[in-house]
N, C-alpha and C positions, 0 to 999 in steps of 0.2 A: 504494500500500500504506500503510495506517495502522498504525503500530507505534511502540513506544517506542524501537526501535533505529534507528540512523542508516543505514537502507537505503531508497533511493527509486528508483522506476522511471519511465521515460517511457512514453508511450502506445505501443502496438505499432507497429512500423515500417510495417505494412500500412495504418495509418490516417493516415500522414503525407501531407499534401496536396502536390501539385506534383512528385512524383517521376516521372521518366521511365525510360528504359532504364538498367539498372544495370551497364553496362560502359563503358569509355572509348571504344571504337569506336562503341557504340550512342549514347552521349551526343553524340559528334562528328557523327554522321549526323543525329541528331534536331535539334540546334540549327542546323546548316548548312542543313537542309531547311526548317525553319521560317522562317529569316531570310536566305535565300539572297542576296537583292539588297542587303541592308543592309551598311553598313560594319562590318567586324569589327575591323580594327586600322589604326593609323596609326603611321608611324615616320619620323622625320626623318633624312635621310641628308646627307652633305656636299654632294650635288648637287641636293637637293630633298626632296620628301616622297613616301613610298611608302604606298599605301593598298591594302588587300585587302578585298574583300567576303567574306561568309561562304562563298559559292560558290567563290571563289578560295582561301580557306583550306582548304577541302575538297580542291580539285584539287591544291594544292601538297602537302598531307599524303599524298594518294594517290600522288603522284609520289615522295615519299620512301619510302613503303611498298613501291612496286614495286622501287626500287633496293635496299632492305634485303632483300626476298625474293630478288632476283637475287644478293645477296651471301651467301645462306645463312641468313638470319635466319628463325627459326620460333618455335613455341610456347616461351616461357620464355627465349629468347635475351636476354641483357642488353645494352642499347644505351645507351652513355653520351652525354649531351648537355651539352657544356661551352660555353655561349654566354651572351652578355649579352642584354638585352631587345631582341629583334629578330624580325621575322616568321619567319625560318627556325627559330628556337627552338621556336615553336609547331608549325610543320610537322614538325619532327623529333620532337617529343613525340607528337603525334597519329599521325604516320606509323609510329612504332615500335609503338604500340598496334594500329594497323590491320594491321600485318604479323604480329602475334602476340607481339611481343617485350615485354620489361620495360623501362619508361622509368627510366633512372638519371640523375637530375639532379645535376650536379657543380658545385661552388662555384668561381666565377671569381675569388674572392679568394685561391685556393690558391697557396701557395709550392711549390717543387719537392718538398720532403719531404711536404707535405700532399697534393699531387696523386698522388705515388707511392702513398701509403697508400690514397687513394680508389680508384685504379685496381686495386690489389691486392685490397682488401676487397670491391669490387663485382664483380670477375671479369667485367668487360665484355668482350664479343667484338668489338663495333664501337664506335668512338668518333667522334661527329660533333661537331666543335668549330670555334670561331672562332679563327683563328690569332693575332689581336691584340686584346686587350681592355685598354683604358686603357693602362698602361705595360707590360703583360705580353705577352711573345711566347711563346704556348703552343706554337707549332711548334718553336721552339728549345728550350724547356723539355723537351718530350717527347723530342726527339732527344738531349738531354743525358742524360735518364733512361734511354733505350734507344738507343744509337748505331746499332743495326742498322736503325733506321727510315730512316737516310740512304741505305742501300744496297739494302734489300730492295725487291722489287716489290710494288705494291698487292695486298693480299689474301694475300700470302705471308710475312707476318711470323712468325718463329719466335723467341719471346723467353722466356728462362728467368726474367726478372724479371716479365713479365706473360704467363704461359703461355697464357691464354685469349684474349688480344687478337690479332685477325687483320687487321682492316681499320680504316683511319682515313680520314676525309674532312674537309677543312678549307675554311671560307669564308675566302678570303685566300690567302696564300703556301702553297705545297705543294711537297714534294720527296720523293724516294725512295718509301717505302711509303705516304706520305700523298697521297691523291688530292685533286685540286681538286674543289670542290663541283659544277661543271658536269659533270665526268667521272663523278663518283659518280652523279649523277642519270641520266646517259645510260645507265648500266648497266641501269636498269629499263625501258628502251624496249621490250624484247620481252616484258616481263611483262604478261600480260593482266589487265585490271581485275577480271575475274571471280575471279581467284585472290586478290586483295586482299579482295574481298567475302566469299569463302569463309573466309579466315583470320579476318576480323572476326566473321563469324557463328559460328565455332567457339569463340570466346572466351566463357567463363562468368564470372558475377559473382564467384565465389569464387577465380578464378585470380589469381596474382600480377600486379599491374598496374604498380607503381612501387616504386622504391627511393630513399629519401631518407636523408640523413645528418644526424645531430644530435650535438652534443658530449656531451650527457647528463652523467653523473657520472664517466665514465672519462677516461683521459688522451687517447684518440684518438676521433675521431668514430665513432659506431656506425651501421651500416647498418640501416635500418628498412623492412621489407617491408609494403606495403599492397596490399589486394585491389582489383580493378576496382570492386567494389561500394562499398568505402569511399570511393574517390576520387569516384565518380559521385554517391553520396548527398550528399556535402558540396557538390559543384558545384550540384546541384539545390536544396539547402536554403538556401544562403548568402543569396541575394537576398531570400528570404522573411524570414529572421531579421533582416536588416539593414533591411528596409522600403524597398528600392530599386525604382524603376519602370523602365519601358521607355525612359526618357530617360537612362539611365545611360551616361555617357562617362567612363571611368576613366583616371586618370593614375597611373603608378608608375615609379619609377627603381630599385626594389629587385628583385634578380634572381629569376627564377622557380625557381631552385634552392632557395630557401627554401620549405619545404612550406607555410607560411602564405600566402605570396604565390601559389603555384601553386594552392592550394585556394580561397582567399578571392577574390583578384582575378579569376581566370579564371571562377569560379562566379558571382560577383556580376555580371559583365559579360556573358559569353556566354549564360548562361541567359536573360537578359532581352533578348537581341538587341542589346546595346549595343556600344560601340566601345572597344577598348583603345588608349590613347594611350601608347606605349612610349618611355621615355627609357633609352638604353643604360646610362649611368652618371649618378649624381646630380650636377647642377650647378645651383645655385639660380637664377641669372639666366635661363638658357635654360628652366628648368622653369617659371618664372612666365610667360615669353613663350609657352610651349607650351600651358599651361593656358588662357591668354587666347585664343590663336589657334584652338584646337581646341574651344572652348566646353565645357571639362571640367565635369562636374557632380559627380563623386565623385573627389577626389584621395586617394591612399593613400600614406602615408609613415610613417617612424619619428619618434619624438619629437625627436631632435636635428636631423632634416631640416626639421621644421616651423619650428624656431627659426632655422635658416639661411635659410629662405625669407623670414621676417619681417625679416631683417637684410640681404637682398639689395639691391643698389644701385637696382634698378628696382621695388622694393616699392610705392612711392607712385605709380608711373607706370602700372602695369597695371590693367586692368579685369577683376575676377574675379567679376563679377555672374552668370556662368553657374553658379557653384558652388552647389549645392542641398544636397548631402549632406556637411555638416561640422558636427561637434558644437560648440555654443556655447563649450565649454571648450577647444577647440582654438585654438592661437595664430593659425592662418590665419583664424579667424572674426573676428578683430579688424580685418581689412581693411575699409575704409569701403564698398567696393562690394558686400560680401557681406551678404545679408539672410536667411540660412538659419535655419530653426527646427527642424531635424532633430536628433534625439538618437541617438547611437550606443549600441546596447544593450550591456550588460555580458555577457560570455560567458567560460566557462572551458574550456580544452582544452590539449593538448600535441602535440608532433610525433608521438608514438606513437598519438594518436587522430586525426591529420590535421586538427588544429584542434579546433573546439568539440565538447563533449559536453553542456554546459549553456548556457542562454541566458536572458536576462531582458528581453524586448522592452519590457515595461511597468515595468521598473526599480523593484522594491522597493528602497528605499535600502540600499546596501551589498551587496545580494544579486546573485549571479551566476546566479540563476534555477534552473529545474527541468531535470532530465535531458531531453534531446531524444529524439524517438521512437526506440524500440529500445534505449535505453541504460539501464544500471543503475549506481547509484553508492552507495558505502558509505563511512563514516568508521570507520577502524580504529585501534586502538592501534598506534603504529609499532614497538613492541618485541615485542608478543605476536601481533599480527595480528587480535585479537578485535574484533568490531564494538562500538563504544561507543554509549551512549545519545544521543538527540537533544540538541543543545545542548552536547555535550562535544566539545572540540577533539581532532583526531587527524589521521591521514594520509588523503588522498583516494585511494580505489581505484575503478576504473571498468572496465566492459566494455560491449560493444555492437558494432553492425555496422560502425563506422568504426575500431575498435581494430585496431592493427597485427596482421599475421599472426605477427610475431616479429622478433627481431634477427638479422642475418646472423651465423652462426657460433656462436650462443648457444642452448642447448637450451630448449625451451618450459618445462620444469619449473623452470628458473632465471629465468624471465621472468614467468610468471603463477602465481597461487596455485592451490590445489586446486579452487577454484570458478571459475577462469578470469578472475579479476580482475587487473588491472594496477595495482600500487601506484605512484602517480605521484611520490612524494617531495614533494608539495605538501601544505600543511596548511590546515585549515579545519574548519567544522562545518555541520551541517544543522539548521535550525530546526524547530519543530513543524509548520509547513506543508510541510516537505520541500524548502525552498529552500536552495541551497548558498551559504555565505559563505566565500569563498576568502581566506586570510590570508597567503599567501606560501609560499616553498619551505622544506621541511625540510632539503633537501640543500644543498650549497654551490655549486651552479651559479650563475654570474654572468650576469645578463640585462642586456646593454649595447646600447643602440641597437636593440633588437628582436631581437638575436641571442643565442643561448646560447653561453657560453664556459666551458670546463672549466678550473678553476684548476690541476688536476694537469698538464694538457698544457703550460701555461705554465711551471709549476715545473720540469718535466723539461727544458725547453729552457734555462732560465736556470741550472739546476744544472750545465750544461756549460760555463759561462763561468768562466775561470780566477779563482780567489780567492773563489768563492761557496761558503760553508759550508752555509747553509740558505736555502731560498727557499719562501715561503708566499704565495700570491696570494689576494686577497680582493676582493669587490665593495663599493665604498663608495657610498652614496647620492649621486646626481648629478641636478641640476635637469632636464636635457634627455635624458640618456642612460638614465635610470633607475638604473643603477649604473655606476660608473667602475672599470675594471680597475686595481688597485694591487698591486704586488709588494713584499713585505716581505723584505728581504735581511739575513742575518747574514754578515759577511765572515770569511774565514779570518784567523787571526792574521797581522798584518803586511801584509795585502793592502790596496791602495788602489783602491777601486772608484768608478766614475763613473756617474751616472744616465744621461747621454746615451749613453755607450758601451754600457751594458746594453740600453737601448731599441733602439739600432741593431743590436745582436747579435740581439735578438728579432725585429726587423723583417725580417731576412734569412731567418728560419725559420718565421715565423708570418704568417697573414693579418693585414691592417692592423687589423681590429677586435679582434684578440686581443692586440695589443701593449700592454703596460701604459702607461697615460697618466702614471702616476707610479711611481717606485721609491723606497721608503723604506729607509733603513739603520738597523737596530736592533742592540742588544746581545742576546746570547743570553739573558741573564737577564730581558729585557723580554717574552719570549714565554711566556705561560702554557701549561701542559701538563696533561693529565689524568693519572690514576694509572698509565695504560699508556703514558705518554710521548707521547701524541698532542697536537698543537697544538690549543688551544681556538680554533676559527675565529671564534666570536662575540666573544671577548675581543680577539683580534687585529684584528678588523674595527673594534671600538670604539677601540682604540689608534690605528689608522690614521686614523680620523675625527678624533680629538683632535690627532694629530700634523699632519695636513694643515691643520686649523683654526689651529693655532699657527703654522704656516709662513705662512699667508695673513695672519694678524693681527700676526705678529712683525715 
């Protein structure tokens, strides 16, 4: 559309090349049929290396689907997946979709209060989890949250705290109502494969396919519903946008519960018939060894992880010559064995759009490109909602086939405007050619190490510490994390507060990436406020930058 207004459209979705079946079960069947004998995933275990072909990934997913159907899962049943990067995580996700259920990916960084919220907000009926991830014992954590788990029989949990939760299955230690993984799978032994096929065939692109959580701008993570179509479209399109070939062997240590990882890494790899090289939790030295040993061509990590890889003790010893898909600006590209000339395209998206809505493969300097097929984008005045002229800065609003169906528990009329657009809280402008220039967030969400963190959630936790009068958390620019979480505290009169104690208090209640890296103590009169007594976040952020700079140089 040629117009003086900042409204731009992508080509019709029907004209997008490379799209296959637009349901999760359809996608799984299509890629596993195309690439049946190729290696789909690799996972290093304490006793060796586990490898699954695409055919095996399909068979294991069907095995999970049979067990879920035998457990009563049907259309729309929400199935929680609480696992690190391991083969069973993929089988659980695809198996849920094959059985007709909704995939609910849950964060393995969760503390007990966070996990309680996720289970309550998602209303999962079945939870498939890994009993031990890093230093977390999820079996014990769940039993502490709901003691009835220790005594109830499998499938017979009656919980007033989690009223919809009926069945749990664990990889690892199991007790009471929690079944072992082999026992859970055995339940599906009598379920005919034809029933799985029928459930998958009955799934429609518009059906709810997945539920992800994002911190957003509220104090607690919001549940975000996505359709099967939205998930499948992004899976099919990602490798085309990224320019990845059939040689893709991806490595990641970031959990698939992150919607970006679930969408981007799975799509870029499986659509091309490549192999997923999975690391359960990030450790730099083993990661480099793994990238070398498995001839990884496309490593995927967050900024602070790249830095840790370059600082690893074996950095100079490994041969990373297999890596083809790494941008020259990436710290990894400095390794002497890498000769890559690939450029990662700029793209704009959100969790609510399940990653990208615009992309710029041929990279106009500074531009995040044009709307992808089926998408519409407009720039609006953040106060009035009116569309602004091209070249004028405002809030980015989007709609299209990968836009979420909505937030859990929040009415649609409080989520989308009258024209169906979602207002992202991000700022930017559209040039005369219709290309988007993203300039950052208008909201106060902190983006640290690739994760969204809500300042309000942190503030509510630290406000419970004795002696805290005011807590306001901000994001301060950081070289590798993007933003560093910094909490600014005003103490009650006479209170003696300690930074280490406050961070330890937060660590017991928040996931590690949400814990403030620094705590600054301020006087009440140092905090600027608006006429309605709201803290001016931008002024506080600048004060924090100055204070931290003074601490470093003082």
